[in-house]
N, C-alpha and C positions, 0 to 999 in steps of 0.2 A: 394455875401456872405462874401468874404475875408475882406472886408470894417466893417463889423459887428463885433465889438471889443467883446462884450462879449460872443456872439457866438463862435468865434475862443478862448477864453481864456477857456470857457468850453469844448470845444472838445479838447484843450491842455492837459486838468485835466483828461478828459476821456480816453486819451489813456492810462493811468495809473490804471483804474478801475479794470481790470481783476485781480483776485487773485485765484490760484488755493491751497491755504493753502498748500504749501510745496509737494503735490503728484508730482510725476513722468508725470502723465497723467490723465487728467479728461476725463471724458463720452463724452463731448464735441471735445475733441482733437480727442478721438477713433473713432468716426464717419468721421472724415476727411483723407485725402489720406496719407499714409506716407511720403510720400516725402514734402507735406506740413508741416504736423507736425514737421520734424524734420528741414527743412529751416526756420520756424519760431521760433525754438527755439534758432538756431544757429545764426540768425540774428536780432533777439528781440532789440538789440540796436539802432541799424541801421534802423530797422522799424521805432522806436518810433522818431528816428531823422530826417526822412523824413519831409518836409513842410506839413503840413495839407493840404488837397484838402476837403471842405466841402462838395462838389457835392457826392463824394465819400465814407465818414464818417456820415453824417448826416442821413441815414436810421439805422444805429446801434444805434447811439445816440438817437434817438426817439423812439426806440423800447426799450430801456434801461428804458426810461420814460414811457412808458406804463409800464413794469412791476413795476416800483415803485407806480404808481397810484392804481394797484391790491394790492401791498403790503399795502400801507397806509391805505387802506379800508377794509382790511381784518384780520390785525392784533389782533385786540380785538375779533376776532369770533374763539370761541375756537373748533370750527368744521375744522378747519382748520390748516395745519402744511404748514409754507412759508420758502422758501429757506431754506432747511434745508441739511447742506451737510455733505455727510458720505464719510466714507475712509474704503476700505478696500485692503488686500495684495493679488496680484496674479502674478506668476511668479518673485516674488522677487522684485515687482514694486508695490508701491504706486498709487491705483487709487481713485480718487475721483468722485462724481457727487452733483450736486447742482440743483434737480429739483424746478421748481415753485412754484405748490401747490401740497398740497394732502388733500384730503377730507376724513375725519374719519367716518363720517355716511356709505357713498356709498363706501368705500376703492377705490375712483378713484383718480386717479395720472393724473394731468393736466400739459401742457406746453404751454405757449404764445406765438405767432410767430405773428410779425407784417410784412408784405409781401404784395406784389402785387397781386392783384386779378387773374391777367392770370396764375400764378403759379400752381392754382389746374387745369387748363386746360393742361397745356405744360409741367409741370414741373413732375420729378419722386419723391415722397413723401417718398420713402422709409428711408433717414435719418431722417426724424421725425419719424420713426416708429422705427428705431434702437435707439435712444437717449433713448426715453420714456420705450423700453423694457431694456435696461441696467439699467437705473433708478430703475425700477419695482425691478431686480433682486439686487441691492445693498440695496432695502428696505426690501426684502425677506429674506438676510442674517441677516438684525438685527431685524425679528421676525414680521416684519409689513406686511400684507396681501395687494395685490393689485388685485383687480378684473378687473378693466375697465380701458383704457387707451385714453386721449381726447388730443387733439390740441384745443387751443381757437384761430382760425383764425382770425384776425383782418385784413381785407382787406383795406389798406390803400388808395387806388385808387379806391374804390369801385364805380360802377356807374350804375344807373337804364337802361338806353337807351342799355349798354351793356348787361345788364342781361336780360333785353326784347329780345334782338337778338340772344341770346346762350343758348340752354337748358343746357348747360355743366358749364354754369358762374355761380360763387356764387350767391344764392339767396338772401342772406341778406349781410350788411356790416359787420357784424362779425359771425361767424359760430363755431360751436362745431361738430369737426371730431374726432369719435371714431377711433382708431388704433388697429391693431391686435395686443392681448395679447398673445405671446410666452408662452411655457411651459418654466419652470425653467430650465430644461436641455438644451432647445435652447437658452435660455436667456446666459446660462453659458459657452455652445459652442460657442456663437458668441463672448462673451467677450475675451475667452482665443485664439481664433484664431485671431481675429482683434490685440490682444495685442501681441502675439506673431509674426505677421507680421512685426508690427511696431517697436518692437524690434530686429528682423533682419537687419534692416536698422542704428542701432543706432551707427555702427562704420563703415556703407559704407561712403566714400566721396559723395561730394555734386553730383557729375556726376555719380555717381554709383546708386545713391537712386532709388528704383522702381519708374518706370514711371507711371505718371498718365493716366488712361485708358479714353476713351471716355466719360465715366459715370462720371467720378471723374471730367473732364473737363466742364461737362454742355454742350457738345457739341451741336450745333443747324446746321442742316444743311443747304444750299443754298434753297432759295425761291425766289417766283416771286408774287410781289403785285400789284394790279390792282388800279389807282385811277382814277374816274371820274374826267374831266376837266368841270370848269363852267366858262363860258366866259375867256376860255384860261388860267384860272388857276386851278391848282389841288387842290381839296379838301384836308385839312389835316388828314382824315382817308381812310385808304385803303379800297376799297369796298369788296375786298377779298384777302387772302393772300393762295398760295400753292405752294406746295413744288416740282413742277415739272413744266417746261415749258409747257409741251403738256397737262398736267391738267389743266393750267390756260389757254391756246388756245380752250379748248374743253370748261370750264365754259363761256369765252367771249362769243364765238358762241351761246351757250344755253342761258345765262342770260341777256346778254346786247343786248336792243334793236338796231336794224341795224340805224347808223349814231351818235349812240352816242359818244362823244370825251371822250376818256380816255389815260392814260398812265402807261406804265408797267414800273416796278422798280424791277430791278434783286438786290436780297439783297445776299452777299456771305456767305458761310457759317463761322461760329463763335466758338471759343471756349468760353464761355461765361463766365465760373470762370475766367478763365484767363486773359480776358480781361478788366472786370467790377469788379470783386470782389478780386482775390487773391491778398494776401499782398507780396507776396515774388517773384514775377515774376522777379524782376532786379537781382536775384541770382539764377534761375531756369534754367539750362544749355537745358531743354526739350524745356523750353519756347522760350529761345533765339534761337533755332535750326528752331522752326516753323516760327518764324518771318522773317528768312533768307531763307524761301522757302522748309524748310525740314518738316517732319511728327511728 
C-alpha cells in the first residue's frame, strides 16, 4: 500500500484532521486511560512525525469516510443534527464533545462505529456506552432531551458463513445496538470522576502516570486453535479456538472423528491495544517493561 501515492498523501493529511477546538479534553479523550491521554498530548508532534504505516491507519481513515457519507446524505434533513460540538466547564477544565447524529423526533442519539464483526462477541462495549452517555449529559446541559442511545455498528468484515456458524455473531452487516441510558446524576458522576483521575496525572512524569489496567490494554489470554489438515496442508480457518489446553483436548476427543489429521496452534497472551492500536507505546515505560519480560 505504501506505493499508492494518492493513498499515502491522503493519510498524511488525515493525521491532522482531528480538532478539539481548544478544549482541554474531549469526550473521546475521557473514555481513554489517563496514561494514553497524557502521553498522546506530550508526544503529539513526534507521533505525527512517525512514518505512516497504512496497515494500521487505514481503519480510522475508512471509518471517517463512512461518517462523511452519512453527513453528506443527511445534512438537508431537518430531523437531524449532525456533528454538533458542545462545550462545558468542569473542574476548571474545558470539555468538549461532538456526537455523530441526533434525531429530533425520537430524541435519539447515535454514534457510528466501523469495526470488526467479532468485536460484538469478544470485546467489552462499555467504552461505547460511556461515550454516548457523556454526549447525552452535554446535550442535557444545553436543554436538549435525550431518551435513547444507539450505536450504528458497521461490521466491515461481516460474513454470512460466520453468521450461520455462531449464534452470537452479528446477524446483519449493519446493526443498530441500543446502549443503556444512565440517569443524569450517573452521567455527571462519571464525567467528574473520570476527569478528576485524568487531572491527577497532569503533573506526573511519564514514568509516574497511572498504569493501564488489563481492561485498558484489551488483554487477551493465551489460546489454543485446532486446524484440520487437508492433504497435509492446514486449513486457513481454525475449527475451534479455546482458552485452555485441557478444554481443547476434550473438544478434540469429543468432536473430531478418529483418524482426522489436525494441528494445534498455541497463541500466546496478548495486550491487543498495546500491540495493534496504541500510538504511544514508543514512549510508554509500562509497555517497554512488559516487552522486556516484566508485567
